[in-house]
N, C-alpha and C positions, 0 to 999 in steps of 0.2 A: 553841472560841470564836475569833472573828475577831480578829486583831491589827490594828495601825494600817495596815500595808502592804496587808493583804488588804481592809480597808475602802476604801482608796484605789482599788485595782483594781476593787472591786465598784462603786464610784461611776462610774468611767470605763466599766465594762461597761454599766451602765444608760444612761449618757449616749450611748454609741455606738449603742445600739438606738434611743434617742429621736431622734438625728440622722438615722438611716436612715429612720424612719417619717415624719419631718416634712420630708424632703428634697423639693425641687421639681425635681431633676434626677438622672439616674442616677449622675453623678460624685459628687454629694454623698451619695447612698445608698451607693455603694461606699466612700467615706471613713468613713461611720458603721459599716459592716460591718467595716472594717479595725481601727478603734478598739476595737470590740467583741471582735474576735478576739484582738488583742494584749493586751487586759485579762484575758481568760479564761485565757490560757496560764500566767501565773504562779499563778493560783488553782488550776490543775489539778495542779501539781507538789507532791508530798507525799513527804517523806523517809521516812516510816514505811511507805509502800507502794512496793515495788520495781517494780510494774507501771505506776506513774504516769508514769514517764519515757517509757516506750514509748507509752503512751496519748497523752501530750502531744505527742510528735513526730509520731505518726500523725495526730492531729487537726490539728496545724499544717500538715503537708504537704497534706492534703486540702483544708483551707480556703484555703490559699495558691493551690492549683491552681484552685479555683473562683473566687477573686478575680481571678486572672490572666485567665481566660477571660471573666469578666464585664467587666473593664476593656477587654480587646481588643474585645469585642462592642460596647461603648458607644462607644469611640473610632472604630471602623470605621463604626458606624452614623451618627456625626456627620460623618465624612469623605465617605461615599457616601450622602448623604440623598436623592439623586434616585431616585425609584421605578423608572426605566427601567434603572438600572445594577445595583442590588441589590434584592432583594425584602425588604421590612421584616419579613415573617413569619419569615424565616430568622433574623434577629437576635432576634426575640421568642422563638423556639424555643431559641436559644443561651442567652439571658439566663434564661429559665425553667428550663433544665436546670441552670445553675450554682446557681440559688437552691434547686432541689430537692436538689442535691448538698450544699449547705450545711445544709439542715435534715434530711437523711438519709432522704428518701422513696425508695421502691423505683422503679426498679432501681439507684438511686445510694446504696443503703443499706450497701454492703459494709464501710464503715469504722465504722459506728455501734455494733454490738454489741461489737466488739473494743475500742473506746475506752471504752465504758461499763464493761467488765470491769476496767479499771485505775484507776477513779476511786472516791473516797469517795461516800457516799450524798448528801451535800450538793451535791457537784459534779454528780452524776448528775441531781439535781433541776433544777439550773440548765441543764444540757445538754438535758433533756427538755422544759423549759417555756420559760424566758426566751430561750434561744438560738434558739428557733423563731419568736419573735414577728416580728422584722424580715424574715426570708425569706418568711414566710407573708403578711405585709402587702404586700410588694413583688410576690409572686406573684399576689396578688389583682388587681393593676393589669393583669396580662398575661393573666389567665384568660379563655379563650373556650370556647364549646361545641365542642371539636374532638376528633378521634380521639386525639390525643397526650395530652391531659389525662384523657380517659376511660381510656386504657390505664394511665396513671400511677396513677389511683385504684384500678383493678382489681388491678394488680400490687402496690401497697402493701398492700391488704387481704389478698391471697392470701399474700404473703411474710411479712407480719406475723403471720398466723394459723399457717401451716405451720412457720415458723422457730422458734416457741416451743415446739413439741411435744416436742422431744427435749432441752430445756435443763434442767439441774439448777441452774445459777447464776441467782439471782434478778435480778442486774443485767442479764444477757443476756435473761432473760425479760421484764423491764420494757422493754428496748430494742425487742424485737420487738412488744411491746404498743404502744409509742409509734409504731412504723412503721404498725401497723394503724390506730391512731387518726388518724394523719396522712392516711391514705387517706380516712377519713370527713370530716376537716376540708376537704380539697381538694374532695370531693364537695359539702360544705355551701357552699363558695364559689360553686358554680354556682347555688345557690338564692338566695344573697344575703349581704351582708356581716354582717348581724345574726346570722344562723344560725351561721356558722362562729365568730364571736367568742364567742357564747354557749357553743358546743361547747368551745372552747378554755378558757373560764373554768371550766366544770364539770370538764373533764379535768385542769386544773391543781389544782383543789381536791381531787379524789380521789387524784391522784398524790402530792400533798404529804402527804395524810393517811397514805397507805400508806408513804411513804418516812420519815416521822416515826417510825412504829412500827418499821420495819426498822433505822433509824439508832439508835434508843434502845437496842435490844438487840443491835446489831451482827450482824444476821442477813444472811448473804450467799448461803446455799444452801438448797434446799428442805428437806433433812433437819434443818437447824438450827431451822426453824420448829416442828418437832415436839418437839425436845429442849428448846429454850429456853423455850417457852411451855407446857410440859406441866402445870405446877401452876397456871397463871394462866388460869382458865376465862373470866373476864370479858374479858381482853385478847385471848384467842384468838377469842372471839365477835365482838369489835369488828373484829379483823383480817379475818375472813371476811365480815362485812357490807360492809366497804369493798371487798374483792376482788370480791364479787358485783356491787356497784354499778359498779365500773370495767369489769366484763365486759358490763354493759348488760342485766342481768336486770330484767324489767318492774316489779316493785314498788319498785325503788330509783331514786334520783336520776339515776344514770348512764344510765338508759333514756330520760330526757326529751330530751336533744339528739339521740339516735339516732332517736327518734320523730319529731322535727321534720324531720330530714334525710329519713327514709323518706317522710313525708307530702309534703314539697315536691318531692322527686325523682319521686314517683309522679304528681304533678300536672303535672310537666314531661315525662312519658312516658319517663323513664330506667328502664324496667322491668327490662331485662336487667342493667344495672349494679347496681341496688339489690338484685336477687335474689342476685347473687354476694356482695354486701357482707353481707347478712343471714346467708347460709349460712356464710360465713367467720367471722363474729362468733360463731357457735355453737362453732366450733373454739377460738377464744380463750377462750370461757367454759369449755371443757373444761380447758385448762391452768391456769386460775384455780381451778377446782374441784379439780384434782389437789393443790393446796396445802392445801385444806381437807377433803380426803376423809376422813381419819381422824376428824376431829371430828364429821362428819355421821353416822357409824355409831353405832347404839344400843349395840353391844357391840364396843368396839375395844380393842386391846392397847396398853399403853404401858409404858415401862421403869420399874422401881421406883426406880432411882437417877437422880438428875439434880442438877445444881448449882442450888440454890435461889437465884433472883435476887431481890435486894431490890427489891420492887415500889414504884416511886416513885408516890405518890398523884397528883402533877401529871401524869405521863405517862398514868395511867389516866383521869384527868378529861378531859384534852385528847382522847384517843382516843375516849372515850365521847361527847363532844360532836360530834366529827367523824363518827363512825359514826351518830349520831342524825340529823345533817343529811343524811347519805347515805341513811339508811333512810326518813325521813319527808319529805324534800325534795319528792319527786314529789307526794305527797298534799297537802302544804301549797300548792304552786304551782297544782295543778289546782283545789283548792277556792277559792283566791284568784281565779283567772280566772273560775270559775263565779259567784262573788258579784259580781264587777265587771260 
């Protein structure tokens, strides 16, 4: 549970993001990002987790570096605003790079999995969802149909897919999954503001559902998901439905935003980019399936002894509701559109 101090920092964290996205100048946006950063640092530190100090320091140094480059770019752009002295595209590139570093998109992703490994699940959720809102909205102001952004999208999708293949830690696996989804969100920005915002909303819903389940049972590694949920068939079923939805398998809700991105990008003739994105998403689906592989087999072995977890009915009810939304969401939305 949050104490009073954590609630205070959480409120300033939210206000920092709101300042950034409602700013009318880059200096105000930078100020909002700084408030957001300095509010999240105390929330990250956890005395029970020895890795949290390392993760906090790593996160602070990376974010501070990005903030310095952003402030330098903004001030220099104001000083040399004449187009014949400096090319404004160079400043746009610098600012976009710092924002991509802040959100952890490839190839600026090197800090992200390491920081995730040292955090609790609640902090992981904040880092994967809320902390990306301000950089993503600021990036959408700079986004152009350029080779730079196309390369960022392709790299994010490829690294997010291949990076998660050899991971046994669920936090690192979720980090690489987040990098992959970031590539899709940046691609959705080229299509329009509504598309990427809708993608982000669905991604947040599915990630929150998954992390709620992991956090409830304190599962941090792949083998723990087999041991902890051995006797809980219903919870195991809910977990795998949400996982498949996050992977973007067609009958589930997670496929809907991907479907929208594929459709809009095909109409805009980004055929090469979207082909790579779809192929790489199949790889992410593979490492989601690896989590649920044993449950899908008709005849699978499981250990006879395990520590019986007292199944909380509230947890089961919440996960059932969330997995139902994830399973039936696509059907409900398509039927609604057809009737309208």
